[in-house]
C-alpha positions, 0 to 999 in steps of 0.5 A: 124859285127863291125870290127875296124880299123884305127885311134881312138882317147882316148878322154881326158876328159875337165872339166868346172869351176865348176869341172864337165865335159864341154859337149860343149868342148866334142862336140866340141872335136867331130867336131874336130875329124870328120873333121881331118879324123879319124875313131872312138872315145874311151870316158871315157878313162884312159888318160881322167881319167875315175876313177875320174868320177861319174856315172852321168858325165860317161853318160853325155860324152857317150851321148854327143859323141854319139850324136855329133857324129851323125854317122859320126864316131864311138863310143866306150866308156870304161866301165872297173871298178873294178867290173864285175856288174858296167861295165855289167851296163855300157855296157848296157847303152852304148848300149841302148844309141847308142854306136857302141862298147865298150871297156874293160880292165881287172880288176885293182887295185887288183891284180888277178891270170889269172883264175879270169881276164878270168871269169871277162871279159867273164862275161862281154862280154857275157851280152854285147848287142854291141860288146867289145874290149879287152884292155890290159894295164898291167900298169894299170890293170891286164894283159891279158895273153896269155891263157887268151887271147885264152879263150876269144876268143871263145866269139862271142861279142869280136870282137877286142883288143887295146894292150897297152903293149907296147911290139912288141913281145906281139903284135905278139904273140897276132896277131899270137893267134887272126888268129883263128878268122876271121876278128878280130882286134888288135889295139895298145895302144902306137902311137909311135907303129903304124908303126911297128905295122901296119908292122906286122899286127896291123888294127890302134890304139887307141890313145891320139895322136889320138886326139892330132894330129890326122892328123898325126896319121891319115896320118901315118896309111894311107901311111903305110895301102898303103904300103909307109912305108919310109914316113909314117916313117918320119911321125911317127919321127914327132910323137914321137918328139911331144910325148916325150915332153908330156911324160916330165910330168906326165900322163895324165896331159902331154897330157891334156896340149898338148890337150889344146895347139889346142885350147881346154880348159881342165880345172882344174885337178881334183887331187889338183896340184901346176899348176905353177909348170908346167908352163916352161913345158906348154910351151915347149909342145905347142911348140912341138906339133907347131912344129909337126903341121907345119912339118905335113904342110912343108911335106905334099906335099911330102907325 
C-alpha cells in the first residue's frame, strides 16, 4: 500500500503568455524536483491556485507531471472541489492517468457541520481506485475534526493525512488518533514546522517550499529522520527566514515570486493586479532565496 513520507512539493502553476498553463515549465519543474532528491509532487494544489484552473487545465497538468516524473518520484494530484461528484470524477481520471495517490480536502466555500464533511469525504474516498491522502486545511476549507478523522480512518483507501492546521496540539491529536491504523502517515503542511513535526512523529511534509527550496527541505528531513536535530534546526532557521520574506506578499503571490527566483517563469497572475506595486517585494524575495541557498552551500560541508 502507498505510504508517503519525506518531502513532497506542493506545485505552483506556471502560466504562459496566453494565460493557459505552461506545460514545458511544468516538465522543467518536475525534472528540477527529481534532481534535488525529493520524494514526490502535489500538482493541482492550493498554492498552485487549483480553483483558478479549468478541468481541462487540471488534466493537462496532471498528465504532464506524471509523464515527466516517469516513476522517478511520486505524483499525488489534488482532487478537492466544492462538490463530491467533481472530486470523484477527477480521482478516476488521476487513477487512469497513473497517479500514485490523490489529495482530498474537505469541501470548501460553504461552512458545513462535521457530519456533512465526513459524509462527503467518505463518499469520495470509498469510490477512489487509488490511495487517498486527506488534507486538513482549515484556512481555506472546512476543518477535519478529530471525530471525523476517527471515522475516516476506517476507510482502507485513506492512507495518510496532510495537516495544515499550523497547530502542534492539533498535529499531536491527529498523530495519536492515527495510531489505530498501522502504517498510516501524517505529513505537515507548514514548512516552518517540519522539524518540530518530525520530532513528535510526523513522516515528512507536503509544502510549497518543497519545490522552491527542495534541497533545504530535503536536508531538514534527512537530518531529522537520522536524529540530528541540532543540525536540522540550523537549516530550519534558514528556511524560516526565507519563507518570512515570501509571506510579506499575499498568498500565493509571494510563493510565485519565490519560484521565479529559482528561475521558473510563472506568468501573469490569474487575478488582475498592479504588478509594479510588488517590484520591491520581488527583489526582497529574490534576495531571501539567494541568501538561503548561499547559507545551504556554506553549511552543507558541516551538516
